[in-house]
C-alpha positions in Angstrom: 2.4 -19.5 3.3 6.0 -19.8 2.3 6.7 -16.2 3.5 7.1 -15.5 7.1 6.1 -11.9 8.3 8.7 -9.5 9.0 9.1 -8.5 12.7 7.0 -5.4 13.2 8.1 -2.7 16.0 4.8 -1.0 15.6 3.3 -4.0 17.1 5.6 -4.4 20.0 3.8 -2.3 22.6 7.2 -1.3 23.8 6.8 2.1 24.6 9.8 2.9 23.1 10.3 6.7 21.1 11.5 6.7 17.3 14.7 6.8 16.5 14.9 6.5 12.7 13.3 6.5 9.6 10.1 4.6 8.6 10.7 1.3 7.3 7.0 0.7 5.7 5.7 3.9 3.9 2.0 3.8 2.7 0.7 6.1 0.5 -2.9 7.3 -0.6 -2.1 8.7 -3.9 -4.9 11.3 -4.2 -5.4 14.4 -6.5 -4.5 12.7 -10.1 -7.8 14.2 -11.5 -7.7 17.6 -10.0 -4.3 18.1 -11.1 -5.4 17.3 -14.5 -8.4 19.4 -14.4 -6.6 22.0 -13.4 -4.7 22.0 -16.6 -7.9 22.1 -18.6 -7.1 18.0 -19.1 -9.1 14.9 -18.9 -9.1 13.1 -15.5 -7.0 10.3 -17.0 -4.2 12.5 -17.9 -3.6 12.8 -14.2 -3.5 9.2 -13.5 -0.9 9.0 -16.3 1.1 11.4 -14.6 0.8 10.0 -11.2 1.7 6.6 -12.6 5.1 8.1 -13.9 5.4 9.5 -10.2 5.6 6.0 -9.0 8.6 5.0 -10.6 10.4 8.2 -9.1 9.3 7.6 -5.4 10.0 3.8 -5.5 13.7 4.8 -6.8 13.7 7.1 -3.7 13.0 4.4 -1.2 16.8 2.9 -1.0 18.5 6.1 -0.4 15.9 6.8 2.6 16.1 3.5 4.2 12.5 2.8 3.4 12.3 -1.0 2.5 8.5 -1.4 2.0 6.2 0.6 0.1 2.6 0.2 -0.4 0.3 2.6 -2.8 -3.5 2.6 -3.0 -4.2 2.3 -6.9 -7.8 1.7 -6.8 -10.3 1.0 -4.3 -13.5 -1.1 -3.9 -14.9 2.2 -3.9 -13.9 3.4 -7.1 -15.9 1.3 -9.2 -18.5 4.1 -8.9 -16.5 6.4 -11.0 -17.6 6.8 -14.5 -16.9 3.8 -16.8 -14.6 5.6 -19.2 -12.2 6.8 -16.0 -12.8 3.0 -14.8 -11.7 1.6 -18.1 -9.0 4.1 -18.7 -7.7 3.1 -15.1 -7.9 -0.5 -15.9 -5.9 -0.1 -19.3 -3.1 2.1 -17.4 -2.6 -0.6 -14.8 -2.1 -3.2 -17.8 0.4 -1.0 -19.5 2.2 0.1 -16.2 2.7 -3.8 -15.7 3.8 -4.6 -19.2 6.1 -1.4 -19.2 7.9 -1.5 -15.9 8.2 -5.5 -15.6 11.9 -5.5 -16.6 13.0 -2.1 -15.2 11.5 -3.6 -11.7 13.1 -6.7 -12.0 16.5 -5.0 -12.8 16.0 -2.7 -9.8 15.5 -5.3 -7.4 11.8 -4.4 -6.6 9.6 -7.0 -5.3 6.1 -6.7 -6.4 3.1 -7.8 -4.2 -0.8 -7.1 -5.2 -3.3 -6.9 -2.4 -7.0 -6.6 -3.0 -9.9 -8.9 -4.1 -8.9 -9.8 -7.5 -12.3 -11.6 -8.6 -13.9 -8.2 -10.4 -10.6 -7.5 -12.2 -10.4 -8.8 -15.9 -8.7 -11.7 -16.5 -5.4 -10.5 -18.8 -4.8 -7.8 -15.7 -4.7 -10.6 -13.5 -2.3 -12.7 -15.4 -0.1 -9.7 -15.5 -0.1 -9.3 -12.1 0.8 -13.0 -11.3 3.5 -12.8 -13.9 4.9 -9.4 -12.1 4.6 -11.1 -8.7 6.5 -14.3 -9.9 9.4 -12.3 -12.0 10.3 -10.4 -9.0 9.6 -12.9 -6.3 13.6 -13.0 -5.4 14.2 -9.3 -5.5 14.5 -7.5 -2.0 15.8 -4.0 -2.5 12.3 -2.3 -2.2 9.2 -4.4 -1.6 6.2 -2.4 -3.6 3.0 -3.6 -2.7 0.1 -2.2 -5.0 -3.9 -2.3 -3.7 -6.0 -2.6 -6.6 -9.7 -3.1 -5.8 -8.7 -3.1 -2.2 -10.6 -1.9 0.6 -9.8 -2.3 4.2 -13.2 -3.4 5.6 -13.5 -5.7 2.5 -10.1 -7.2 3.4 -11.0 -7.7 7.1 -14.4 -9.2 6.2 -12.7 -11.7 3.7 -10.2 -12.4 6.4 -12.9 -13.2 8.9 -14.6 -15.6 6.5 -11.6 -17.4 5.8 -10.8 -17.6 9.7 -14.4 -18.8 10.2 -13.9 -21.5 7.5 -10.9 -22.8 9.0 -12.6 -23.0 12.5 -15.7 -24.7 10.9 -13.4 -27.4 9.4 -11.8 -27.9 12.6 -8.2 -26.9 11.8 -8.3 -24.0 14.0 -9.2 -23.9 17.8 -11.6 -20.6 18.1 -10.4 -20.3 22.0 -6.7 -19.6 20.5 -7.8 -16.8 17.9 -6.5 -13.4 18.8 -5.6 -10.3 16.9 -2.1 -12.3 15.4 -4.3 -14.9 14.3 -6.4 -13.0 12.2 -3.2 -10.9 11.1 -2.5 -14.3 9.1 -5.3 -14.1 7.0 -4.9 -10.6 5.8 -3.8 -9.9 2.5 -0.6 -8.1 4.0 0.2 -11.2 6.1 3.6 -11.3 5.0 4.5 -7.4 5.4 5.3 -5.5 8.3 2.6 -2.8 9.6 3.1 0.6 7.8 5.1 3.3 9.8 4.1 6.1 8.1 1.0 6.7 6.2 1.1 9.6 3.4 -2.1 11.1 2.0 -1.6 13.5 -0.7 -3.9 16.5 -2.0 -5.3 17.9 1.2 -7.7 15.4 1.9 -7.8 14.5 5.8 -9.2 11.1 5.6 -8.1 7.4 5.5 -10.6 6.3 3.0 -10.8 2.6 3.9 -6.8 2.2 3.6 -5.3 -0.5 5.9 -7.7 0.0 8.7 -6.4 -2.9 10.6 -2.4 -2.2 9.6 -2.3 1.2 10.3 -3.7 1.3 13.9 -0.4 2.8 15.5 0.9 4.4 12.1 1.8 8.1 12.0 -0.1 9.9 9.4 0.9 12.9 7.1 -1.7 14.8 5.3 -0.3 16.9 2.7 -1.8 19.4 0.5 0.4 18.3 -2.7 -1.4 16.7 -5.5 0.0 13.1 -6.0 1.5 14.3 -9.9 3.6 16.7 -7.8 4.7 14.5 -5.1 8.5 14.6 -6.1 11.2 12.5 -4.2 12.1 15.7 -2.3 8.8 16.0 -0.9 8.9 12.2 0.0 12.3 12.8 1.7 10.5 15.5 3.9 7.8 13.5 4.7 10.3 10.7 6.1 12.5 13.2 8.0 9.5 14.5 9.9 8.7 11.0 10.7 11.9 10.7 12.4 11.5 13.5 14.9 8.1 11.9 15.9 7.9 10.3 19.5 6.4 7.0 19.0 4.9 5.4 22.4 2.4 2.9 21.3 0.1 3.7 24.3 3.1 3.5 26.9 4.7 6.4 28.4 8.4 7.7 28.9 9.9 6.1 31.8 
């Protein structure tokens, strides 16, 4: 890899209390469909509203001290939804990339995608590759978009790649530890999330960043994603700053 993973306080085991806001926030953007249905609209109407909300939250990050934002756009389980909704979401992803590319470049946003791309259509993959390429020099905000992503799937793929390197003699199995596995994950160049937010009132993590969020703080809020404003985001960040993070240690 040409990139190096940033230092990560959540892996330090220092036992120190939290003294500031989160550097990396991950969001499970839930509630688009319910938001639309409550207004008598089709579910895709809510997904379009949710996509617009992403722009607002990305723009809010620098003022809140958030350097990394990871959003859960489409899970490995979401293929179970109706063909109409899945096709509509894929079309939305393509239009989002095409419509936002220039703006993301201009605003200094670096975009990465995580997840298994094999099942995605070729046009979408080309657009994803292009967006990653044209934003690779940006650093104001690091936006990671999880598409066809599942935490268990990610770990499975990482273990498979690690096992292949062991079989080829490129890796000594006696040296394998949790740091080794981290280097095979989709998120290997990112710090672990300090804060994970789930909108819409559901209190589950839905197979999102299972390895990375081992010591993350969680916020489960009732707000549906299309109603998740920059002000609500700022409130979540502020509450995080007041939490005591000991990483398994105790106060001296």
